[in-house]
C-alpha positions as MATLAB code, in Angstrom:
seq = 'MYFTEISVLEHTEQIKEGYSRSNKNEAARQILSHYGRQYALGMRLQTLETLFKAESVIMKYSSRGEVVAAS';
ca = [
      -3.948  -25.646   -2.181;
      -2.941  -21.897   -0.821;
      -3.435  -18.808   -2.243;
      -0.674  -16.786   -2.518;
      -1.652  -13.440   -4.832;
      -3.193  -11.543   -1.223;
       0.063  -11.999    0.638;
       2.061  -11.686   -2.894;
      -0.132   -8.033   -3.442;
      -0.107   -6.548    0.511;
       4.067   -6.927    0.382;
       4.595   -5.528   -2.307;
       1.982   -2.684   -1.311;
       3.857   -2.189    1.892;
       7.751   -3.044    1.615;
       8.115   -2.112   -2.004;
       5.944    0.844   -1.637;
       7.554    1.837    1.382;
      11.721    1.623    0.879;
      10.507    3.591   -2.435;
       9.109    6.117   -0.538;
      12.273    5.886    2.251;
      15.452    7.397    1.262;
      17.211    4.043    2.017;
      18.892    4.865    5.099;
      17.308    2.990    8.378;
      14.950    1.615    5.433;
      13.200   -0.117    8.035;
      12.078    2.081   10.581;
      10.735    4.164    7.097;
       8.473    1.010    6.346;
       7.097    0.730    9.193;
       5.852    4.807    9.787;
       5.344    4.611    5.740;
       2.583    1.672    7.043;
       1.677    3.264    9.855;
       0.531    6.768    7.999;
      -1.948    4.423    6.124;
      -3.322    2.775    8.018;
      -3.887    5.804    9.923;
      -5.042    7.408    7.430;
      -7.238    4.236    6.345;
      -9.379    4.235   10.048;
      -9.645    8.330    9.766;
     -11.870    7.862    6.565;
     -13.445    4.443    7.599;
     -14.451    6.940   11.146;
     -15.286    9.924    9.200;
     -17.545    7.999    6.816;
     -19.570    6.582    9.409;
     -19.406    9.382   11.313;
     -20.605   11.200    8.370;
     -23.965    8.494    7.345;
     -24.949    8.544   11.229;
     -25.038   12.142   10.721;
     -27.340   11.629    7.461;
     -29.681    9.214    9.386;
     -29.880   11.624   12.650;
     -30.717   14.998   10.265;
     -33.360   13.487    8.966;
     -35.837   13.254   11.585;
     -37.229   16.477   13.294;
     -37.408   17.110   16.782;
     -40.684   15.726   17.056;
     -39.665   12.709   15.282;
     -41.099   13.687   12.002;
     -39.649   12.770    8.312;
     -37.777   16.129    7.548;
     -35.921   15.316    4.635;
     -35.831   11.604    2.500;
     -32.320   10.377    0.535;
];
């Protein structure tokens, strides 16, 4: 019927890891901050990866449109 393993893994990653990294003082706020930082870092990595791919495509062509380097 329903596959719950993904939700269990997300709970483990988001809640348990965040709680273990908190100082147990206002743990809910610290868990949300931890998850927010993880999300922001993941988005930043995806952005950098996309920019590097686009840059490598641009660098393959010279100003005349000739292929400079093939990958």
